[in-house]
MDTraj code that builds the backbone (N, CA, C; nanometers):
import mdtraj as md
import numpy as np

residues = "MET PRO LEU SER GLN ARG ARG ARG TRP LEU LEU LYS SER GLU PRO ALA VAL PHE GLY PHE ALA ASP LEU VAL ARG ALA GLY ARG GLU PRO TRP ASN GLY VAL ARG ASN TYR GLN ALA ARG ASN PHE LEU ARG GLN MET ARG PRO GLY ASP LEU CYS LEU PHE TYR HIS SER GLY ALA LYS PRO THR GLY VAL ALA GLY VAL ALA ARG VAL VAL ARG GLU ALA TYR PRO ASP ASN LEU GLN PHE ASP PRO GLY SER PRO TYR PHE ASP PRO LYS SER SER PRO ASP ASN PRO ARG TRP SER MET VAL ASP VAL GLU PRO ALA LEU ALA PHE ALA GLY VAL VAL THR LEU ASP THR LEU ARG THR LEU PRO GLU TRP ARG ASP SER PRO LEU LEU ARG ARG GLY THR ARG LEU SER VAL LEU PRO VAL THR PRO GLU GLN PHE GLY ALA VAL LEU ARG GLU VAL GLY LEU GLY SER GLU ASN LEU ALA".split()
xyz = np.array([
    [8.6301, 11.9762, 9.9974],
    [8.5627, 12.0493, 9.8822],
    [8.4143, 12.0750, 9.9346],
    [8.3428, 12.1998, 9.9086],
    [8.2018, 12.2236, 9.9317],
    [8.1353, 12.1241, 9.8401],
    [8.0160, 12.0835, 9.8926],
    [7.9227, 12.0004, 9.8107],
    [7.8751, 12.0652, 9.6932],
    [7.8691, 12.1834, 9.6835],
    [7.8200, 12.2546, 9.5546],
    [7.9532, 12.2427, 9.4492],
    [8.0566, 12.2163, 9.4962],
    [8.1623, 12.2231, 9.3934],
    [8.2010, 12.0645, 9.3468],
    [8.1303, 11.9637, 9.3992],
    [8.1621, 11.8235, 9.3755],
    [8.0799, 11.7915, 9.2421],
    [8.1403, 11.7182, 9.1670],
    [8.0682, 11.6482, 9.0623],
    [7.9968, 11.5281, 9.1064],
    [7.8832, 11.4781, 9.0432],
    [7.8189, 11.3614, 9.0731],
    [7.8306, 11.2681, 8.9690],
    [7.8229, 11.1294, 8.9888],
    [7.8385, 11.0279, 8.8961],
    [7.7461, 10.9153, 8.9430],
    [7.7409, 10.8219, 8.8539],
    [7.6656, 10.7076, 8.8814],
    [7.7590, 10.5939, 8.8366],
    [7.7798, 10.4827, 8.9312],
    [7.8594, 10.3686, 8.9123],
    [7.7806, 10.2501, 8.9044],
    [7.7800, 10.1789, 8.8028],
    [7.7083, 10.0539, 8.7966],
    [7.7990, 9.9203, 8.8132],
    [7.7515, 9.8375, 8.8905],
    [7.8092, 9.6979, 8.9166],
    [7.7063, 9.6019, 8.9655],
    [7.7412, 9.4806, 8.9111],
    [7.6476, 9.3771, 8.9511],
    [7.6832, 9.3345, 9.1153],
    [7.5813, 9.3272, 9.1843],
    [7.6116, 9.2852, 9.3257],
    [7.6784, 9.1706, 9.3462],
    [7.6361, 9.0624, 9.2529],
    [7.7019, 8.9350, 9.2599],
    [7.8443, 8.9452, 9.2402],
    [7.9003, 9.0548, 9.1840],
    [8.0465, 9.0682, 9.1466],
    [8.1044, 9.1514, 9.2472],
    [8.0467, 9.2790, 9.2664],
    [8.0978, 9.3735, 9.3542],
    [7.9737, 9.4644, 9.3835],
    [7.9220, 9.4428, 9.5024],
    [7.8070, 9.5224, 9.5396],
    [7.8419, 9.6353, 9.6606],
    [7.7598, 9.7286, 9.6988],
    [7.7761, 9.8306, 9.7771],
    [7.8083, 9.7633, 9.9294],
    [7.7715, 9.6614, 9.9312],
    [7.7915, 9.6069, 10.0899],
    [7.9479, 9.5516, 10.0694],
    [8.0018, 9.5141, 9.9589],
    [8.1333, 9.4804, 9.9478],
    [8.2221, 9.6170, 9.9664],
    [8.1877, 9.7100, 9.9155],
    [8.2513, 9.8493, 9.9166],
    [8.2499, 9.8761, 10.0734],
    [8.1546, 9.8663, 10.1432],
    [8.1502, 9.9072, 10.2815],
    [8.2297, 9.8013, 10.3749],
    [8.2490, 9.6907, 10.3340],
    [8.3362, 9.5824, 10.3964],
    [8.4727, 9.6201, 10.3731],
    [8.5059, 9.6492, 10.2470],
    [8.6515, 9.7014, 10.2090],
    [8.6993, 9.8197, 10.2592],
    [8.5944, 9.9129, 10.2695],
    [8.6312, 10.0594, 10.3160],
    [8.6926, 10.1399, 10.2053],
    [8.7663, 10.0974, 10.1183],
    [8.8044, 10.1752, 9.9957],
    [8.8512, 10.0726, 9.8930],
    [8.8243, 10.0972, 9.7695],
    [8.8311, 10.0013, 9.6548],
    [8.8645, 10.0787, 9.5202],
    [8.9412, 10.0295, 9.4313],
    [8.9765, 10.0790, 9.3094],
    [8.8446, 10.0543, 9.2110],
    [8.7980, 10.1407, 9.1318],
    [8.7030, 10.1188, 9.0396],
    [8.7725, 10.0822, 8.9189],
    [8.7995, 9.9565, 8.8822],
    [8.8795, 9.9266, 8.7774],
    [8.8111, 9.8110, 8.6918],
    [8.8586, 9.7872, 8.5760],
    [8.8061, 9.6866, 8.4760],
    [8.7075, 9.7505, 8.3787],
    [8.7038, 9.9119, 8.3732],
    [8.6152, 9.9746, 8.2846],
    [8.6957, 9.9563, 8.1473],
    [8.6127, 9.9087, 8.0498],
    [8.6719, 9.8829, 7.9126],
    [8.5785, 9.9518, 7.8067],
    [8.5379, 10.0695, 7.8439],
    [8.4733, 10.1499, 7.7342],
    [8.5360, 10.2805, 7.7456],
    [8.5657, 10.3513, 7.6137],
    [8.6376, 10.4768, 7.6224],
    [8.5522, 10.5857, 7.6887],
    [8.4391, 10.6041, 7.6515],
    [8.3343, 10.7177, 7.7259],
    [8.3483, 10.6986, 7.8697],
    [8.3076, 10.5724, 7.9379],
    [8.3321, 10.5445, 8.0606],
    [8.4696, 10.5895, 8.1120],
    [8.5718, 10.5308, 8.0461],
    [8.6994, 10.5732, 8.0887],
    [8.7349, 10.7153, 8.0967],
    [8.6724, 10.8029, 7.9978],
    [8.6983, 10.9505, 7.9999],
    [8.6228, 11.0161, 8.1308],
    [8.5002, 10.9651, 8.1649],
    [8.4249, 11.0080, 8.2692],
    [8.5250, 10.9792, 8.4044],
    [8.5637, 10.8642, 8.4016],
    [8.6767, 10.8330, 8.5235],
    [8.7783, 10.9360, 8.5298],
    [8.8267, 10.9757, 8.4200],
    [8.9405, 11.0610, 8.4190],
    [8.8885, 11.2097, 8.4503],
    [8.7809, 11.2384, 8.4544],
    [8.7230, 11.3669, 8.4945],
    [8.6766, 11.3712, 8.6461],
    [8.6959, 11.2591, 8.7241],
    [8.6509, 11.2649, 8.8593],
    [8.7684, 11.3102, 8.9416],
    [8.7355, 11.3681, 9.0514],
    [8.8199, 11.4282, 9.1447],
    [8.7864, 11.3821, 9.3044],
    [8.8854, 11.3764, 9.3753],
    [8.8624, 11.3550, 9.5039],
    [8.7433, 11.4498, 9.5793],
    [8.6486, 11.3632, 9.6499],
    [8.5239, 11.4526, 9.6941],
    [8.4307, 11.4219, 9.6129],
    [8.4301, 11.4007, 9.4854],
    [8.3156, 11.3817, 9.3972],
    [8.2236, 11.2650, 9.4624],
    [8.1014, 11.2748, 9.4484],
    [8.0084, 11.1621, 9.4952],
    [7.9454, 11.0883, 9.3997],
    [7.9331, 10.9546, 9.4167],
    [7.8766, 10.8738, 9.3139],
    [7.7618, 10.7978, 9.3815],
    [7.6481, 10.7816, 9.2945],
    [7.5353, 10.7003, 9.3366],
    [7.5895, 10.5504, 9.2730],
    [7.5804, 10.4644, 9.3704],
    [7.6212, 10.3252, 9.3671],
    [7.4969, 10.2355, 9.3143],
    [7.5048, 10.2002, 9.1826],
    [7.3879, 10.1476, 9.1303],
    [7.4078, 9.9904, 9.1201],
    [7.3218, 9.9213, 9.1484],
    [7.3277, 9.7676, 9.1477],
    [7.2606, 9.7445, 8.9989],
    [7.3223, 9.6966, 8.9124],
    [7.2687, 9.6424, 8.7792],
    [7.2725, 9.4821, 8.7869],
    [7.1800, 9.4229, 8.7152],
    [7.1583, 9.2718, 8.7022],
    [7.1273, 9.2197, 8.8361],
    [7.0425, 9.2937, 8.9099],
    [6.9912, 9.2506, 9.0323],
    [6.8272, 9.2564, 9.0292],
    [6.7884, 9.1929, 9.1364],
    [6.6370, 9.2144, 9.1340],
    [6.5951, 9.2631, 9.2773],
    [6.5619, 9.3724, 9.2836],
    [6.5675, 9.4878, 9.1895],
    [6.6845, 9.5582, 9.1480],
    [6.7005, 9.6263, 9.0288],
    [6.8003, 9.7164, 8.9946],
    [6.7860, 9.8219, 9.0606],
    [6.8889, 9.9002, 9.0956],
    [6.8597, 10.0424, 9.1538],
    [6.9893, 10.0993, 9.2353],
    [6.9744, 10.2145, 9.2932],
    [7.0755, 10.2821, 9.3677],
    [7.0887, 10.2255, 9.5133],
    [7.1785, 10.1662, 9.5728],
    [7.2115, 10.0929, 9.6988],
    [7.2683, 10.2044, 9.7937],
    [7.3403, 10.2930, 9.7451],
    [7.3970, 10.3887, 9.8432],
    [7.5008, 10.4888, 9.7607],
    [7.5710, 10.5764, 9.8306],
    [7.6586, 10.6841, 9.7745],
    [7.7963, 10.6362, 9.8197],
    [7.8837, 10.6539, 9.7195],
    [8.0328, 10.6381, 9.7221],
    [8.1010, 10.7772, 9.7088],
    [8.2196, 10.8026, 9.7591],
    [8.2993, 10.9084, 9.7505],
    [8.4324, 10.8702, 9.6825],
    [8.4656, 10.9477, 9.5848],
    [8.5951, 10.9359, 9.5176],
    [8.7110, 10.9847, 9.5912],
    [8.8066, 10.9076, 9.6257],
    [8.9055, 10.9431, 9.7194],
    [9.0523, 10.9397, 9.6585],
    [9.0603, 10.9021, 9.5310],
    [9.1914, 10.9114, 9.4388],
    [9.1344, 10.9301, 9.3111],
    [9.1992, 11.0371, 9.2364],
    [9.1656, 11.0526, 9.1030],
    [9.2353, 10.9716, 9.0016],
    [9.2000, 10.9602, 8.8886],
    [9.2312, 10.8538, 8.7813],
    [9.3782, 10.8452, 8.7797],
    [9.3988, 10.6981, 8.7896],
    [9.5338, 10.6540, 8.7561],
    [9.5294, 10.5346, 8.6735],
    [9.6583, 10.4784, 8.6180],
    [9.6256, 10.3585, 8.5287],
    [9.5661, 10.2308, 8.6114],
    [9.4824, 10.1705, 8.5480],
    [9.4156, 10.0499, 8.5950],
    [9.5225, 9.9279, 8.5681],
    [9.5593, 9.8786, 8.6966],
    [9.6546, 9.7801, 8.6922],
    [9.6149, 9.6597, 8.6161],
    [9.4884, 9.6189, 8.5984],
    [9.4456, 9.4828, 8.5342],
    [9.4949, 9.5068, 8.3805],
    [9.5097, 9.6110, 8.3220],
    [9.5259, 9.6037, 8.1846],
    [9.6611, 9.5523, 8.1464],
    [9.7441, 9.5399, 8.2519],
    [9.8843, 9.4888, 8.2142],
    [9.8873, 9.3429, 8.2657],
    [9.7904, 9.2783, 8.3338],
    [9.7800, 9.1521, 8.3820],
    [9.7216, 9.0476, 8.2838],
    [9.8245, 8.9686, 8.2367],
    [9.7774, 8.8715, 8.1272],
    [9.6734, 8.7625, 8.1809],
    [9.6675, 8.7392, 8.2997],
    [9.5827, 8.6571, 8.3715],
    [9.4426, 8.7297, 8.3866],
    [9.4247, 8.8603, 8.3788],
    [9.3097, 8.9034, 8.4118],
    [9.2195, 8.9183, 8.2807],
    [9.0897, 8.9132, 8.2978],
    [8.9958, 8.9266, 8.1972],
    [9.0046, 9.0678, 8.1221],
    [9.0703, 9.1626, 8.2143],
    [9.0702, 9.2944, 8.1634],
    [9.1951, 9.3455, 8.0989],
    [9.2713, 9.2446, 8.0809],
    [9.4174, 9.2642, 8.0296],
    [9.3901, 9.3224, 7.8871],
    [9.4769, 9.4089, 7.8388],
    [9.4813, 9.4836, 7.7195],
    [9.6291, 9.4697, 7.6665],
    [9.6375, 9.3684, 7.5567],
    [9.7930, 9.3648, 7.5108],
    [9.8128, 9.4935, 7.4426],
    [9.7383, 9.5865, 7.4020],
    [9.7776, 9.7010, 7.3358],
    [9.8181, 9.8069, 7.4277],
    [9.8046, 9.7947, 7.5583],
    [9.8154, 9.8958, 7.6506],
    [9.9593, 9.8626, 7.7153],
    [10.0270, 9.9717, 7.7538],
    [10.1523, 9.9524, 7.8076],
    [10.1814, 10.0619, 7.9288],
    [10.2734, 10.0345, 8.0271],
    [10.2823, 10.1171, 8.1304],
    [10.3347, 10.2608, 8.0768],
    [10.4138, 10.2719, 7.9638],
    [10.4150, 10.3873, 7.9127],
    [10.3253, 10.4607, 7.8404],
    [10.2213, 10.3840, 7.7998],
    [10.0935, 10.4609, 7.7286],
    [9.9716, 10.3771, 7.7786],
    [9.9279, 10.3855, 7.9004],
    [9.8209, 10.3128, 7.9473],
    [9.6916, 10.3634, 7.8904],
    [9.6149, 10.2666, 7.8298],
    [9.4801, 10.3024, 7.7757],
    [9.3745, 10.3366, 7.8738],
    [9.3696, 10.2510, 7.9815],
    [9.2711, 10.2414, 8.0791],
    [9.2890, 10.3018, 8.2099],
    [9.2033, 10.3550, 8.2975],
    [9.2128, 10.4175, 8.4197],
    [9.1119, 10.3695, 8.5113],
    [9.1493, 10.3955, 8.6305],
    [9.0627, 10.3626, 8.7529],
    [9.0776, 10.4746, 8.8450],
    [8.9545, 10.4866, 8.9351],
    [8.9822, 10.5889, 9.0453],
    [8.9473, 10.4963, 9.1844],
    [8.9734, 10.5383, 9.2964],
    [8.9461, 10.4732, 9.4169],
    [8.8346, 10.5311, 9.4897],
    [8.7387, 10.4585, 9.5329],
    [8.6122, 10.5069, 9.5912],
    [8.6047, 10.4581, 9.7430],
    [8.5364, 10.5195, 9.8210],
    [8.5035, 10.4663, 9.9639],
    [8.3393, 10.4971, 9.9823],
    [8.3015, 10.4041, 10.0675],
    [8.1418, 10.4241, 10.0887],
    [8.1207, 10.5589, 10.1672],
    [8.0077, 10.6413, 10.1246],
    [7.9879, 10.7584, 10.1976],
    [7.8527, 10.7512, 10.2655],
    [7.7484, 10.6528, 10.2091],
    [7.6141, 10.6598, 10.2651],
    [7.5559, 10.5298, 10.2070],
    [7.5089, 10.4617, 10.3007],
    [7.4316, 10.3273, 10.2776],
    [7.2772, 10.3597, 10.2843],
    [7.2061, 10.3147, 10.1906],
    [7.0651, 10.3392, 10.1969],
    [7.0066, 10.2023, 10.2634],
    [6.9053, 10.2385, 10.3277],
    [6.8246, 10.1170, 10.3863],
    [6.7651, 10.0263, 10.2991],
    [6.7159, 10.0781, 10.1775],
    [6.6829, 9.9785, 10.0701],
    [6.7340, 10.0593, 9.9430],
    [6.6947, 9.9859, 9.8438],
    [6.7370, 10.0219, 9.7065],
    [6.6397, 10.1166, 9.6455],
    [6.6857, 10.2376, 9.5779],
    [6.6043, 10.3103, 9.4942],
    [6.5770, 10.2462, 9.3632],
    [6.4808, 10.1801, 9.3424],
    [6.4675, 10.1019, 9.2110],
    [6.4758, 10.1803, 9.0918],
    [6.5067, 10.1052, 8.9931],
    [6.4994, 10.1861, 8.8419],
    [6.3483, 10.2364, 8.8052],
    [6.2525, 10.1575, 8.8588],
    [6.1151, 10.1790, 8.8422],
    [6.0822, 10.3045, 8.8995],
    [6.1494, 10.3326, 9.0388],
    [6.1366, 10.4566, 9.1116],
    [6.2049, 10.5640, 9.0408],
    [6.3259, 10.5471, 8.9648],
    [6.3918, 10.6551, 8.8982],
    [6.3127, 10.7086, 8.7736],
    [6.2493, 10.6044, 8.7172],
    [6.1549, 10.6443, 8.5997],
    [6.0472, 10.7411, 8.6202],
    [5.9943, 10.7335, 8.7512],
    [5.8970, 10.8195, 8.8053],
    [5.9333, 10.9662, 8.8276],
    [6.0627, 10.9776, 8.8596],
    [6.1074, 11.1175, 8.8924],
    [6.1319, 11.2079, 8.7814],
    [6.0849, 11.3260, 8.7917],
    [6.1091, 11.4160, 8.6707],
    [6.2468, 11.4569, 8.6404],
    [6.3435, 11.4529, 8.7405],
    [6.4597, 11.4972, 8.7374],
    [6.5454, 11.3932, 8.6332],
    [6.4999, 11.2659, 8.6369],
    [6.5627, 11.1587, 8.5939],
    [6.5076, 11.1251, 8.4180],
    [6.4160, 11.2294, 8.3874],
    [6.3492, 11.1954, 8.2715],
    [6.4549, 11.2038, 8.1461],
    [6.5597, 11.2869, 8.1525],
    [6.6489, 11.2775, 8.0276],
    [6.7829, 11.2002, 8.0705],
    [6.7755, 11.1114, 8.1711],
    [6.9235, 11.0709, 8.2070],
    [6.9286, 10.9598, 8.1134],
    [7.0639, 10.9367, 8.0660],
    [7.1102, 10.8224, 7.9627],
    [7.0582, 10.6882, 8.0469],
    [7.0786, 10.6811, 8.1726],
    [7.0398, 10.5437, 8.2279],
    [6.9016, 10.4968, 8.1958],
    [6.8276, 10.5819, 8.1825],
    [6.6795, 10.5454, 8.1423],
    [6.6608, 10.5213, 7.9894],
    [6.7572, 10.5283, 7.9005],
    [6.7515, 10.5174, 7.7629],
    [6.7908, 10.3743, 7.7235],
    [6.7127, 10.3052, 7.6483],
    [6.7458, 10.1832, 7.6054],
    [6.8998, 10.1778, 7.5345],
    [6.9645, 10.0736, 7.5468],
    [7.1084, 10.0665, 7.5053],
    [7.1980, 10.1165, 7.5716],
    [7.1684, 10.2152, 7.6675],
    [7.2777, 10.2792, 7.7474],
    [7.3481, 10.1689, 7.8403],
    [7.4685, 10.1233, 7.8073],
    [7.5429, 10.0300, 7.8988],
    [7.6530, 10.0702, 7.9807],
    [7.6811, 10.1951, 7.9738],
    [7.7803, 10.2651, 8.0208],
    [7.7790, 10.2323, 8.1833],
    [7.9041, 10.1864, 8.2491],
    [7.9228, 10.1549, 8.3816],
    [7.9665, 10.2840, 8.4735],
    [7.9789, 10.3919, 8.3843],
    [7.9977, 10.5284, 8.4540],
    [7.9234, 10.6326, 8.3760],
    [7.8502, 10.7083, 8.4411],
    [7.7803, 10.8178, 8.3968],
    [7.7653, 10.9331, 8.4854],
    [7.7697, 11.0496, 8.4292],
    [7.7525, 11.1749, 8.4962],
    [7.6016, 11.1946, 8.5541],
    [7.5857, 11.2497, 8.6630],
    [7.4674, 11.2676, 8.7210],
    [7.4439, 11.4284, 8.7498],
    [7.3212, 11.4765, 8.7318],
    [7.3043, 11.6025, 8.7610],
    [7.2994, 11.6304, 8.9080],
    [7.3192, 11.7531, 8.9667],
    [7.2791, 11.7620, 9.1163],
    [7.1522, 11.7570, 9.1365],
    [7.0597, 11.7738, 9.0530],
    [6.9173, 11.7721, 9.0560],
    [6.8667, 11.6107, 9.0721],
    [6.9276, 11.5273, 8.9882],
    [6.9302, 11.3978, 8.9978],
    [6.9574, 11.3246, 9.1142],
    [7.0812, 11.3727, 9.1582],
    [7.1362, 11.3303, 9.2786],
    [7.0429, 11.3512, 9.4063],
    [6.9888, 11.4807, 9.4093],
    [6.9228, 11.5307, 9.5173],
    [6.7783, 11.4417, 9.5143],
    [6.7275, 11.4200, 9.4016],
    [6.6042, 11.3290, 9.3884],
    [6.6182, 11.2070, 9.4658],
    [6.7405, 11.1358, 9.4328],
    [6.7569, 11.0067, 9.4885],
    [6.7656, 11.0273, 9.6377],
    [6.8371, 11.1161, 9.6984],
    [6.8498, 11.1303, 9.8387],
    [6.7118, 11.1703, 9.8973],
    [6.6194, 11.2445, 9.8319],
    [6.4957, 11.2608, 9.8880],
    [6.4135, 11.1382, 9.8897],
    [6.4408, 11.0464, 9.8049],
    [6.3612, 10.9236, 9.7877],
    [6.3874, 10.8423, 9.9209],
    [6.4982, 10.8523, 9.9817],
    [6.5443, 10.7789, 10.0959],
    [6.5251, 10.8599, 10.2234],
    [6.4718, 10.9657, 10.1978],
    [6.4487, 11.0612, 10.3152],
    [6.5655, 11.1356, 10.3754],
    [6.6553, 11.1589, 10.2756],
    [6.7860, 11.2358, 10.3247],
    [6.8049, 11.3568, 10.2493],
    [6.8911, 11.4451, 10.2981],
    [6.9309, 11.5579, 10.2114],
    [7.0929, 11.5619, 10.2107],
    [7.1324, 11.6711, 10.1226],
    [7.2899, 11.6651, 10.0982],
    [7.3519, 11.6968, 10.2422],
    [7.2991, 11.7477, 10.3395],
    [7.3663, 11.7708, 10.4565],
    [7.4192, 11.6262, 10.5252],
    [7.3689, 11.5181, 10.4861],
    [7.4295, 11.3897, 10.5206],
    [7.5477, 11.3370, 10.4588],
    [7.5928, 11.4307, 10.3633],
    [7.7083, 11.3977, 10.2945],
    [7.8174, 11.5006, 10.3014],
    [7.8130, 11.5994, 10.4028],
    [7.9117, 11.6971, 10.4383],
    [8.0480, 11.6426, 10.4615],
])
top = md.Topology()
chain = top.add_chain()
for i, resn in enumerate(residues, 1):
    res = top.add_residue(resn, chain, resSeq=i)
    for name in ("N", "CA", "C"):
        top.add_atom(name, md.element.get_by_symbol(name[0]), res)
traj = md.Trajectory(xyz[None], top)
C-alpha cells in the first residue's frame, strides 16, 4: 500500500510492561488488552500497512520511541475470554466479542525518544488529543503532518518507511 494511503496512529504502552525494544525482540505482537470503546473502535479501523508511532507512557521521559506497522487487521482479543487474565470480560463471548486487537511489527527504531515536551513545541501537534489533559486513550489517530513532524525530529523522512 502506498504511504499516502496508509492511516497513521499512536499506540501507548508503558515500557516496563511492553516497550518498543520488546516489540523489536518479538518481531510481531498482538496489541491486546485495550478496554476502552473509543480506542477499540480505532483498532477496528486499522488496516495492514498502517503506521503507528509507538509512545512510551509512564516513562522518564515519556515520548515516541519508534514506528510500528500494522500487519493484521482487528480480530477478537483472546484475553477477554481468559478468566485468569486481568483483561477478562465475563460479558464477552466468542459469538459476540466486545474487544479487538491488531498485530503489529517494528518498522523503525529511533536512536532516542521524541519526548512529550518536544511534541508540545511542534505546531503540527497543537490540536492533538495526546496533549490535552485527561486524554488517556492507548490508541489515537495521528495526522500525516503530525507523523511527519516526529520523523523530522529524528532526522528521517517518510522514504525510510517505504
